Legacy VTK file of the C-alpha trace (Angstrom):
# vtk DataFile Version 3.0
C-alpha trace
ASCII
DATASET POLYDATA
POINTS 505 float
48.651 46.457 98.717
52.047 47.505 98.388
53.250 49.946 95.724
56.219 50.998 95.244
58.074 54.227 93.111
61.201 56.587 93.473
60.485 59.819 95.107
62.699 62.092 93.338
62.713 66.242 92.905
62.576 65.804 89.266
61.963 63.280 86.427
66.024 63.597 85.674
67.229 63.355 89.492
69.312 66.512 90.882
69.489 65.560 94.491
68.219 62.630 97.193
66.093 59.632 95.202
64.045 57.342 97.518
62.909 54.005 97.457
59.907 53.689 98.502
56.867 51.022 98.766
53.624 52.256 100.641
50.595 49.874 101.318
46.533 50.022 101.614
43.720 47.884 103.458
40.996 49.666 101.855
41.372 49.324 98.758
43.268 51.847 97.510
41.165 54.426 99.064
44.356 55.721 101.544
47.894 54.983 101.489
50.376 54.793 104.217
53.182 53.626 106.224
55.775 54.506 104.173
59.162 52.927 103.911
62.595 53.997 102.326
64.567 50.774 101.314
66.858 52.301 100.177
68.612 56.090 98.473
71.172 58.085 96.565
72.220 61.644 97.167
73.141 63.084 93.002
74.933 66.087 95.251
76.979 62.980 97.296
78.459 61.599 94.003
75.854 58.447 94.470
74.221 57.618 91.830
70.224 57.691 91.383
67.709 55.279 91.192
65.762 55.314 88.417
62.449 52.773 87.944
61.974 49.638 91.274
59.567 47.281 89.878
57.667 45.064 92.146
56.656 41.509 92.121
54.468 39.041 94.447
56.221 35.450 93.848
53.790 32.308 94.280
55.965 31.633 97.672
54.137 34.649 99.593
58.203 36.610 99.173
58.077 39.795 97.468
60.787 40.752 95.391
61.638 44.653 94.142
64.117 45.619 91.264
65.849 49.236 91.040
68.397 50.119 88.445
70.661 53.197 88.786
72.136 56.325 86.684
71.139 55.579 83.086
74.574 56.629 81.605
76.852 54.475 83.813
75.313 50.710 83.012
73.536 51.659 79.580
76.184 49.741 77.216
76.970 46.156 77.396
81.383 47.187 78.236
79.390 48.537 81.297
78.773 46.709 85.128
75.419 46.120 86.276
73.384 48.252 87.902
70.367 46.565 89.076
69.553 45.870 92.383
67.018 42.976 94.220
65.525 43.605 97.576
63.568 40.558 99.149
60.261 40.954 101.696
59.047 37.641 103.330
56.852 39.977 105.844
54.520 42.002 103.316
57.105 44.295 103.049
57.162 44.920 106.239
60.678 44.432 106.273
64.092 44.213 103.750
66.909 42.207 102.900
69.994 44.034 101.925
70.146 45.093 98.685
72.375 43.087 96.359
73.640 44.249 92.808
71.953 41.368 90.272
74.719 41.286 87.769
71.945 42.155 85.330
73.510 45.187 83.181
71.438 47.526 81.692
68.564 50.284 83.093
64.573 50.530 82.610
64.606 46.452 84.236
60.759 45.193 83.405
59.030 43.585 86.266
60.241 40.156 87.399
58.383 37.157 85.995
57.810 33.905 87.721
57.318 30.952 85.335
55.458 27.954 86.535
58.542 25.544 87.439
60.015 28.890 89.378
62.465 30.302 86.952
62.446 33.757 87.777
62.543 35.976 84.349
63.860 39.677 84.310
63.946 41.851 80.957
66.672 44.859 80.455
68.002 46.608 77.974
71.500 47.781 76.966
72.987 49.567 73.960
74.972 47.529 71.523
78.431 47.942 71.240
77.638 46.206 67.464
75.212 48.721 66.176
75.009 51.150 68.387
71.147 50.405 69.521
69.281 50.187 72.467
68.185 46.108 72.508
65.558 44.942 74.564
67.092 40.938 76.714
65.845 38.470 79.027
68.188 36.396 81.748
66.953 33.901 84.192
67.293 32.733 87.494
67.104 29.066 88.582
67.508 30.286 92.346
65.216 32.632 93.568
67.041 35.842 91.860
70.282 34.673 93.702
72.068 34.630 90.466
71.094 35.287 86.542
72.046 34.007 84.026
71.016 32.444 80.082
70.835 35.768 78.293
68.346 35.986 75.133
67.837 39.418 72.558
64.356 39.587 72.429
64.625 42.664 69.595
67.590 43.709 68.690
67.890 45.463 65.183
69.761 48.701 63.718
66.610 50.590 63.081
64.886 51.003 66.356
65.479 51.395 69.664
63.560 48.484 71.426
63.990 49.308 75.520
60.663 48.995 78.415
60.150 45.434 77.606
57.186 44.536 80.075
56.982 40.287 79.830
53.746 39.249 80.005
52.429 35.010 80.657
49.400 34.205 77.959
47.010 32.075 79.420
48.563 29.385 76.189
51.491 29.471 78.336
53.178 31.831 75.842
55.542 34.482 76.144
54.640 38.686 75.173
57.011 41.532 75.817
55.842 44.489 74.904
57.496 47.436 74.082
58.754 51.006 74.234
60.221 51.941 70.847
62.623 55.220 71.703
63.347 56.470 68.052
60.526 58.871 69.565
58.975 60.130 65.989
55.954 57.574 64.907
57.428 54.334 65.246
55.046 52.029 67.532
55.370 49.850 70.069
56.735 46.157 69.359
56.275 43.139 70.694
57.834 39.182 70.700
56.400 36.620 71.553
58.594 32.917 72.798
56.967 29.648 72.718
60.199 28.350 74.666
59.605 29.408 78.223
61.976 32.960 76.556
64.847 31.269 75.092
63.714 31.796 71.391
61.603 35.399 70.503
59.944 35.773 67.295
61.186 38.427 65.680
59.101 42.234 66.489
55.463 42.925 65.433
54.277 46.223 65.090
51.305 47.192 67.476
48.341 49.680 66.628
49.894 52.044 69.290
53.194 53.546 70.239
53.828 53.981 74.069
56.436 54.149 77.039
56.471 51.899 79.962
53.790 49.690 79.292
52.656 47.875 81.893
50.224 44.864 80.470
47.994 41.581 81.213
45.271 39.431 80.134
41.629 39.499 80.335
39.500 36.505 80.809
38.672 37.147 76.759
42.179 36.388 75.667
42.792 40.347 74.677
45.559 42.155 76.845
44.798 45.160 78.311
48.089 47.545 78.113
48.573 51.126 80.070
51.285 53.555 78.336
52.531 56.883 78.201
51.528 57.453 74.877
53.699 59.189 72.196
50.863 58.321 69.752
48.785 61.650 69.903
48.378 64.236 72.383
49.540 63.600 75.151
48.154 61.938 78.347
48.565 58.082 79.498
46.081 55.464 77.705
44.393 52.254 77.566
44.477 50.071 74.447
42.742 46.551 74.611
43.185 44.487 71.609
44.442 40.812 70.379
48.238 40.838 70.708
48.153 38.061 67.543
46.020 39.692 65.487
47.325 41.687 62.687
46.272 45.203 62.966
49.017 46.269 62.824
50.867 50.076 63.075
48.205 52.760 62.916
47.972 56.459 61.946
47.611 58.615 64.793
46.418 61.742 65.444
47.609 65.014 67.793
44.653 67.268 68.231
44.354 70.086 70.384
41.632 73.294 70.594
40.829 71.741 66.492
37.768 71.350 64.476
37.854 68.131 62.286
34.976 67.005 60.869
33.860 65.159 57.099
31.470 66.989 55.306
30.922 66.897 51.388
33.264 64.078 51.682
36.109 66.586 52.559
38.114 66.918 55.788
37.428 69.947 57.078
40.015 71.364 59.564
39.800 74.705 61.181
43.175 76.723 61.611
43.120 78.086 65.051
46.270 80.443 67.298
46.349 77.595 70.579
45.349 74.466 67.365
47.523 71.484 66.765
46.435 68.855 64.023
48.855 66.068 62.822
48.847 63.370 61.260
52.044 60.499 62.035
52.631 57.844 59.597
55.516 55.001 59.550
58.613 56.391 59.409
61.239 55.604 56.383
63.821 53.042 57.586
66.272 55.681 56.234
67.624 58.416 53.749
67.327 55.225 51.558
63.600 54.229 51.535
61.332 55.275 49.041
58.731 57.200 49.086
55.679 58.380 47.951
53.473 60.992 49.661
50.218 62.080 48.311
47.718 64.746 49.211
44.635 65.839 47.646
43.249 68.791 49.323
42.416 72.941 48.981
43.335 74.686 51.656
41.916 78.914 53.096
44.147 81.776 54.683
45.710 84.754 53.320
48.542 84.802 51.334
51.978 83.721 51.255
51.109 81.972 54.523
52.270 78.757 55.512
48.909 76.248 56.262
49.777 73.377 55.827
52.877 70.709 55.947
53.965 67.405 54.774
57.130 66.234 55.755
59.469 62.942 55.361
61.495 62.033 58.158
65.322 60.986 57.690
66.001 62.815 54.670
64.817 66.683 56.033
62.197 67.685 53.392
58.757 69.647 53.691
56.181 70.662 51.385
54.831 74.262 53.041
51.457 74.819 51.382
50.566 78.268 51.640
46.923 79.444 48.947
49.069 80.780 46.278
52.799 78.159 46.520
54.712 75.155 47.396
57.807 75.443 48.198
60.621 73.399 50.122
64.263 74.270 51.780
66.113 70.887 52.177
67.694 70.097 55.378
66.705 72.377 57.760
64.520 72.033 61.445
61.224 70.503 61.277
59.367 74.530 61.685
62.230 76.786 60.487
63.026 77.965 57.177
62.415 81.452 55.024
59.489 83.435 56.033
57.313 82.948 53.928
56.748 85.732 50.829
59.730 87.677 52.727
63.544 86.581 51.990
63.219 83.599 50.567
65.789 81.600 48.578
64.146 81.120 45.153
66.787 78.812 43.691
65.971 76.708 40.783
62.406 74.995 41.277
62.827 75.540 45.094
59.179 77.436 44.785
56.269 76.714 42.792
53.326 79.290 42.400
49.686 77.341 42.253
46.381 78.376 43.483
45.888 76.220 46.568
42.164 77.426 46.953
41.211 74.974 44.289
42.268 71.430 44.993
44.927 70.129 44.054
47.338 66.603 44.809
50.390 67.181 45.602
53.293 64.202 45.519
56.570 64.103 47.338
58.660 61.343 45.978
61.880 59.872 46.543
63.311 56.738 44.336
67.123 55.432 44.390
68.261 59.249 45.886
66.050 61.907 43.898
63.056 63.932 45.035
60.236 65.655 43.398
56.966 67.010 44.007
54.032 66.600 42.021
51.456 69.239 41.201
48.569 66.369 39.571
50.892 64.333 38.484
53.365 66.950 36.591
56.393 67.158 38.565
57.350 70.825 39.545
60.369 70.662 42.466
63.435 68.769 42.148
66.179 67.516 44.294
68.399 64.909 45.484
68.658 63.236 48.860
72.406 62.077 49.288
72.081 62.115 53.425
70.636 61.098 56.703
69.485 63.873 58.739
67.983 63.543 62.382
64.497 61.371 62.361
61.385 63.649 62.745
58.535 62.927 61.890
56.151 61.825 58.541
53.679 63.568 59.103
51.039 66.094 57.497
50.254 69.128 59.423
47.859 72.075 59.587
48.827 74.730 61.364
48.528 77.054 63.983
47.006 80.285 63.110
44.018 82.555 63.514
42.580 82.389 60.000
42.484 79.901 57.590
41.331 76.366 57.278
42.514 73.196 54.965
40.158 70.615 53.485
41.546 67.614 52.434
40.510 64.564 49.963
42.816 62.241 50.382
45.153 61.233 51.837
48.885 58.229 51.174
51.572 56.852 51.838
54.113 54.562 50.950
57.718 53.831 52.077
59.792 51.184 50.341
62.265 50.026 52.631
65.911 47.873 52.670
65.153 45.472 55.876
61.884 46.710 57.486
58.803 45.660 55.804
57.349 48.162 53.251
54.452 50.314 54.528
51.338 51.084 52.537
48.777 53.554 53.717
45.363 54.981 52.305
42.674 57.063 53.563
40.179 59.040 51.412
37.359 61.133 53.667
34.901 59.550 51.134
35.108 56.727 53.517
32.771 58.715 56.046
36.047 57.971 58.773
38.894 60.354 59.824
42.418 59.316 59.173
43.135 58.484 62.983
40.057 56.782 63.386
41.347 53.473 65.069
42.554 55.478 67.980
38.393 56.969 68.654
37.525 53.074 68.405
40.170 50.907 70.913
41.730 53.606 72.837
41.174 54.801 75.626
42.505 58.086 77.976
43.300 57.084 81.224
44.459 60.481 81.964
45.090 63.545 79.675
48.093 66.140 79.939
48.326 68.459 78.051
51.300 70.865 77.525
51.313 73.910 78.778
53.218 76.688 78.629
56.778 76.583 80.650
55.704 72.929 81.267
56.690 69.530 79.825
53.998 67.239 79.962
55.148 64.085 82.093
53.346 61.291 83.674
52.989 57.410 82.344
54.842 54.370 84.467
51.594 53.236 85.270
51.023 50.071 86.579
47.459 47.986 87.288
45.941 44.995 89.483
42.369 43.747 88.467
40.141 43.477 91.205
37.578 40.343 91.817
34.874 42.398 90.739
36.403 43.171 87.438
37.155 46.964 88.256
41.027 48.024 86.875
42.943 49.803 89.778
45.762 52.520 88.346
48.863 54.091 89.841
51.067 56.187 88.076
52.963 59.716 88.522
51.771 62.939 86.839
53.275 66.377 86.868
49.560 67.714 85.378
48.797 71.054 87.599
51.857 70.886 89.493
54.636 73.896 89.362
58.254 72.638 87.832
60.084 70.200 88.417
56.948 68.868 90.986
54.901 65.704 90.081
52.956 63.398 92.000
51.291 60.277 92.225
47.520 59.416 91.709
45.076 56.262 91.768
42.154 56.143 89.362
39.317 53.205 88.623
37.725 52.122 85.443
35.977 49.711 83.981
36.689 47.077 81.148
33.261 48.163 79.929
34.874 52.033 79.683
37.274 51.080 76.927
35.580 51.823 73.475
35.929 48.080 71.759
35.362 46.034 75.181
32.073 44.580 73.501
33.544 43.399 70.088
36.039 45.135 68.069
39.838 44.189 67.168
LINES 1 506
505 0 1 2 3 4 5 6 7 8 9 10 11 12 13 14 15 16 17 18 19 20 21 22 23 24 25 26 27 28 29 30 31 32 33 34 35 36 37 38 39 40 41 42 43 44 45 46 47 48 49 50 51 52 53 54 55 56 57 58 59 60 61 62 63 64 65 66 67 68 69 70 71 72 73 74 75 76 77 78 79 80 81 82 83 84 85 86 87 88 89 90 91 92 93 94 95 96 97 98 99 100 101 102 103 104 105 106 107 108 109 110 111 112 113 114 115 116 117 118 119 120 121 122 123 124 125 126 127 128 129 130 131 132 133 134 135 136 137 138 139 140 141 142 143 144 145 146 147 148 149 150 151 152 153 154 155 156 157 158 159 160 161 162 163 164 165 166 167 168 169 170 171 172 173 174 175 176 177 178 179 180 181 182 183 184 185 186 187 188 189 190 191 192 193 194 195 196 197 198 199 200 201 202 203 204 205 206 207 208 209 210 211 212 213 214 215 216 217 218 219 220 221 222 223 224 225 226 227 228 229 230 231 232 233 234 235 236 237 238 239 240 241 242 243 244 245 246 247 248 249 250 251 252 253 254 255 256 257 258 259 260 261 262 263 264 265 266 267 268 269 270 271 272 273 274 275 276 277 278 279 280 281 282 283 284 285 286 287 288 289 290 291 292 293 294 295 296 297 298 299 300 301 302 303 304 305 306 307 308 309 310 311 312 313 314 315 316 317 318 319 320 321 322 323 324 325 326 327 328 329 330 331 332 333 334 335 336 337 338 339 340 341 342 343 344 345 346 347 348 349 350 351 352 353 354 355 356 357 358 359 360 361 362 363 364 365 366 367 368 369 370 371 372 373 374 375 376 377 378 379 380 381 382 383 384 385 386 387 388 389 390 391 392 393 394 395 396 397 398 399 400 401 402 403 404 405 406 407 408 409 410 411 412 413 414 415 416 417 418 419 420 421 422 423 424 425 426 427 428 429 430 431 432 433 434 435 436 437 438 439 440 441 442 443 444 445 446 447 448 449 450 451 452 453 454 455 456 457 458 459 460 461 462 463 464 465 466 467 468 469 470 471 472 473 474 475 476 477 478 479 480 481 482 483 484 485 486 487 488 489 490 491 492 493 494 495 496 497 498 499 500 501 502 503 504
């Protein structure tokens, strides 16, 4: 096997970047024989290399691509920065690099169609919508020239990027993409039934992953590995049917928490290092009409925020204490007046209520009006007149040394202008957790929890399936490393290790 990676001093390189290959002849037990294909020194004004990808063509030729600096080639009005190399001796020697003319950055792995046509997907910002979009170009001469740009996914809401095209057994093409708003949106998939010329509108998938890498297994399902954005930090694996109608699933973040369903309620015990969040599909814009409800009670010291209900795009967070509910419009999530101290109590800014007893708290927006209800009675009011930074739309329990939150039910609806409407409801009496789908369908390949002074960094995985069915995966991670260092790791797992291998969606 041959592996390629960008050897750099940190995630966003400040020094030298080297496109480097490694080889193994013992099934991945040991790697060696490093070769540097190209290098660049940022300190000398050279453009850093970003993300190399390698493909074995049917002819036996290896073809490799890599993109330059993210900001000089990211817009449709900027020149191409994607380069290509080939090797006809299994990677011992490589051709001189040549510019492909394919614009954008973070290209996907080159895909070879049955007739020898090569497809190369990429992403860039378009001048007409100020958003990242995924597209594909094709080559009929082995990568010498690239033509016929086809848009895979492009709109005014999403930042579609890092797409990987796979050829399904039926001959259908699927492109699985990262959604780069990073505030609760899932990954999306588009299909092509004509060899990549026309693509279907993107559909939401039940996970949210950066740099998804995918392949189809014998029973028709698709295995995707990715840097997880829908829950705890780490590299995850999902196995499922791309054509399923499962769609978006609420995801949960759980660090050092205690969550259990007892007596028809979800019991969440607070701790100083704990974090529990349930994240929902974001509203399309501040013009979306929202219904966000939680039936709950809390335990803890007075005037201490124990739970949050936050709506992204409109900047409204309901802070729930044992003795009141309050909000401050337009503040960044997690900031605001200290509960019980220096609170500016304007008209309808704070409502006193005994939250040690169970109540239904509703956050609602309609045609620019916002209000909070307690058990169906409006108690707090505001108006929504401007877009604010997109934050997660979520229910969260805070990390405190004392207190607990008991949740009976949650529901969320978003009625949008152009995006599909979204509706979700959960009740603890079902016996299932709000993020039950994660437990039933997703495997953590390599966790990378956040640590003090270190941002979790990982998750540009790639894998192959061995003849015995085992999956051999390579990735990078900074787990256990002193910043800014990271390392490459490999791991093996069986499909049987996935929670839903024997069935499910």
